[in-house]
N, C-alpha and C positions, 0 to 999 in steps of 0.2 A: 455535643462537644464539651459542654461545661461540666457534665456529670463526672467524667473520669478525673478531673482536677478537684472537684468538690469532695468526693468520697475520701481520698487520703487526708484532706484538710480536716474533715469532720472527725475521723477516727484517730488522727494524730494529735488533735487538740482535745484535751480531757474536758475542758469547760463546755465546748460545743457538743461533745459526745454525751455529757450528762444532760444538757439542755434538750438534745435530740431524743434521748431516752425518755425524759419526762413528757415531751411533746407527743411522742408516739404512744406512750401510756395513756395520755389524755385523749388523743384522737381515737384510738381503738376503743377505749372505754365508752366514749360518747357515741361512736358510730354503731357499736354492737349492743349498746345498752347493757353491757355485762362486764363489770369491773374485773372479774378473775382473768379474762383474756388479756386485758391490759396489764394486769399484775404479772402474769407469766412472761409477757413480752419484756417488761421492765426488768424482771428477774434475770432473764437470759442476757439482756444487754448489760446489766450490771455485773453479772458473773464474767462475761467476756472482758469487760473493762478491768475488773479486779484481777483476772488471770494474767493479762498482758502488761499491766502497769504496776510498777513498784509503789507509786504514790497514788492512792485512791481518793485523796481528799479533794483534788481539783474536780474530779468527776462528780462527786457529791455536791460540791459548791455550785457547779453548773446546773445540776438538777434542782437544787434548792433555789437558785436564782430564777430559774424558769417557773418554779412553783410560786415564788413571790410575785412574779409578773402576772401569772395566771390569777392569783388572788386579787391583785389590783384591777385587772381587766374584768374579772367576774363581778366585782363590786360596782363597776361602771355600767356593765351591760345587763347583768341579771339583777332582779329585784333584791334589795339589801338583805332581807331575811332569808331568802332562798340561798344566796351566796354565803351567808354566814353559817348556815347549816351544812352546805355542800363542801366548803373549803376544808374544814378539819378532816372530813372523811377522805377526801382526795389526798390530803397531806399524809395521813396515817397509812393509807394503803400504799402510796408511792414510796414512803420511807421504809415500810416493811419490805417491799420488793427490793429496794436498793440494799438494805441490810442482809436480807436472805440471799441475794445473789452474791454478795461479798463473802458471806459465810460459806456458802456451797463451794465457791471457787477456791477459797483458802483451804477447806477440808480436802477437796479433790487434789489440790497441789501438794498438800501434806502427804496424802496417801500415795500418789503416783510419783512424786519426786523425792520421797523419803529415802529410797534405796540408792540414789545416785550420788 
């Protein structure tokens, strides 16, 4: 009963959509022990957000806020040196996925909507 109300809230709120994208990227990357699968998931969700939203900055802010919270939690839960090594890698891969998704969506919009 709660799920139908929750989904429009997540996808209509750019901050939540960005945080959800990063969380899914992180969960899939941890569960599969393969970061490219999480990268492609974040890339697709970023592209969808970029296609349907004129302002993309809130989506990125939500994702970066989730990344910052993950960094703080990883320093508390994981041993300090392992977290310090892992955090930049996760940040770079997730930021690359967000930027690539944005670029792909904008190029596809330019190609398909150019003649209209």
